[in-house]
C-alpha positions as CSV (number, residue, x, y, z in Angstrom):
1,M,213.4,21.1,79.8
2,T,211.7,19.8,82.8
3,V,212.2,16.8,84.7
4,K,209.8,14.1,84.5
5,S,208.8,11.6,87.1
6,R,206.5,8.6,86.9
7,L,203.7,8.1,89.4
8,Q,202.1,4.7,90.3
9,L,198.5,4.8,89.8
10,S,195.8,2.1,89.2
11,L,195.3,1.4,85.2
12,K,191.4,2.6,85.7
13,T,192.1,5.7,87.6
14,A,195.3,6.7,85.0
15,E,192.6,6.3,82.2
16,R,190.0,8.3,84.1
17,F,192.6,11.1,84.7
18,R,193.8,11.2,80.7
19,D,190.2,11.5,79.8
20,F,189.4,14.2,82.3
21,S,192.6,16.0,81.0
22,K,191.7,15.7,77.6
23,K,188.1,17.1,78.2
24,N,189.7,20.3,79.7
25,N,192.2,20.5,76.7
26,S,195.0,20.5,78.8
27,N,198.0,18.2,79.3
28,Q,198.2,15.8,82.5
29,S,200.9,18.0,84.6
30,E,199.0,21.1,84.1
31,T,195.6,19.5,85.2
32,L,197.1,17.8,87.9
33,D,198.8,21.2,89.2
34,L,195.5,23.0,88.7
35,M,193.9,20.3,90.8
36,L,196.2,20.6,93.7
37,D,196.1,24.4,93.5
38,F,192.9,24.2,94.0
39,F,192.6,22.1,97.0
40,E,195.4,24.3,98.7
41,K,193.6,27.6,97.8
42,N,190.2,26.6,99.3
43,N,191.7,24.6,102.2
44,L,190.1,21.3,101.0
45,S,190.9,17.7,101.5
46,P,189.9,14.8,99.3
47,F,190.1,12.7,102.4
48,E,187.3,14.8,104.3
49,T,184.0,15.3,103.8
50,L,182.9,18.5,102.2
51,V,181.6,20.8,104.7
52,P,180.4,24.4,103.5
53,S,183.0,26.7,104.3
54,K,182.7,30.0,106.8
55,V,182.5,32.3,103.5
56,S,180.2,30.5,101.6
57,L,178.1,30.1,105.0
58,E,178.3,33.6,105.6
59,Q,177.3,34.7,102.1
60,L,174.3,32.2,102.3
61,I,173.1,33.8,105.9
62,K,173.6,37.1,104.0
63,K,171.4,36.3,101.3
64,R,168.4,35.0,103.5
65,I,168.9,38.1,105.7
66,D,168.3,40.1,102.8
67,A,165.3,38.0,101.8
68,V,164.0,38.6,105.0
69,I,164.0,41.9,105.0
70,A,162.5,42.5,101.5
71,I,159.6,40.2,102.8
72,L,159.2,42.5,106.1
73,K,159.3,45.6,104.1
74,N,156.5,44.1,101.7
75,I,154.3,43.1,104.5
76,E,154.9,46.6,105.9
77,K,153.8,48.3,102.8
78,T,150.8,46.1,102.1
79,Q,149.4,44.8,105.3
80,T,150.6,46.8,108.3
81,K,150.3,50.5,107.4
82,P,147.0,50.1,105.5
83,G,145.3,48.2,108.4
84,L,146.9,50.7,110.9
85,L,145.3,53.5,108.8
86,M,141.9,51.8,108.8
87,L,142.1,51.4,112.6
88,N,142.9,54.8,113.3
89,L,140.0,56.1,111.0
90,L,137.7,53.7,112.9
91,L,139.0,54.9,116.3
92,E,138.6,58.5,115.2
93,E,135.1,57.9,114.0
94,R,135.8,60.4,111.4
95,S,132.7,62.2,109.9
96,I,132.2,62.8,106.4
97,S,133.3,66.5,105.8
98,K,130.3,68.9,104.8
99,P,130.4,70.3,101.3
100,A,131.7,73.6,101.0
101,K,129.0,76.2,100.1
102,M,128.7,77.4,96.7
103,E,129.4,81.0,96.2
104,K,126.6,82.8,94.1
105,K,127.5,84.4,90.7
106,K,127.2,87.9,90.7
107,M,124.5,88.8,88.2
108,P,124.6,92.1,86.0
109,P,122.2,94.6,87.5
110,A,118.5,94.0,86.5
111,E,117.7,97.5,85.5
112,D,119.7,97.6,82.3
113,K,117.3,94.7,80.9
114,T,113.9,94.9,79.7
115,Q,110.9,92.7,81.1
116,Q,111.2,90.6,78.3
117,Q,114.6,89.7,78.3
118,L,114.4,88.9,82.0
119,A,111.5,86.6,81.0
120,L,113.5,84.9,78.5
121,E,116.5,84.3,80.9
122,I,114.3,83.1,83.5
123,S,112.5,80.6,81.0
124,R,116.1,79.6,79.9
125,L,117.5,79.0,83.6
126,E,114.0,77.2,84.4
127,D,114.8,74.7,81.5
128,V,118.4,74.4,82.6
129,L,117.0,73.5,85.9
130,K,114.4,71.1,84.9
131,S,117.2,69.3,82.5
132,T,119.6,69.3,85.9
133,L,117.0,67.9,88.2
134,K,116.1,65.1,85.7
135,D,119.9,64.3,85.6
136,L,120.4,64.4,89.2
137,E,117.0,61.9,89.5
138,Y,118.6,59.6,87.2
139,L,121.9,59.6,88.9
140,L,120.3,59.1,92.2
141,E,118.2,56.3,91.1
142,H,121.6,54.5,90.2
143,V,123.3,55.1,93.3
144,E,123.9,52.4,95.6
145,V,125.1,52.4,99.5
146,K,127.8,49.9,100.2
147,G,128.7,48.8,103.6
148,N,132.4,48.8,104.8
149,A,133.6,46.6,107.5
150,F,136.6,48.7,108.4
151,G,134.9,52.2,108.0
152,S,131.8,54.1,107.1
153,D,129.7,53.2,104.3
154,Y,130.3,54.5,100.8
155,L,128.1,55.4,97.7
156,K,128.7,53.4,94.5
157,L,127.1,54.8,91.3
158,N,126.4,52.1,88.9
159,I,126.6,53.8,85.5
160,P,128.9,53.1,82.7
161,R,132.0,55.2,82.8
162,T,131.3,56.7,79.4
163,E,128.0,57.9,80.4
164,F,129.4,59.7,83.5
165,E,131.8,61.1,81.5
166,Q,128.9,62.5,79.2
167,F,127.1,64.0,82.2
168,K,130.1,65.7,83.3
169,V,130.6,67.4,79.8
170,A,126.8,68.2,79.8
171,L,127.2,69.9,83.2
172,K,129.9,71.9,81.8
173,R,128.2,73.2,78.8
174,R,125.3,74.1,81.1
175,T,127.2,76.4,83.1
């Protein structure tokens, strides 16, 4: 059995303490022991103002530094590198590369075909050429030159994406 002692408290303070103990589902002795342990472990005194401890300040500073690092990495990815790339392109005055020369398809020897077959093939190729030229003219009519403040100008094709896909399919079928 533990020896009990009485403390002299004002009635108002004693009632507050009893209510606090009931809210935390513990008896008054346990509550007072836990409170004292808390003050001792954290080097706190109820008579002094609560100043942030060194540990909590260190954690706060580390969090702030991590946030600053994340912001700097984001700036580097989204602003610095693309800007530097654009400046390098401007300073280099990179020209548009010339398209590679198209290789001619090897045709089978014409000696094996008759004049009529050759005429049919020529007319078919002329029809393909005419339709390809019409498509090219249509595309060229819908091309716009756009100016770029940081680099060379570029071309914009003003047709719906589905129509562009149809052109690609039709071009593959012709070849």
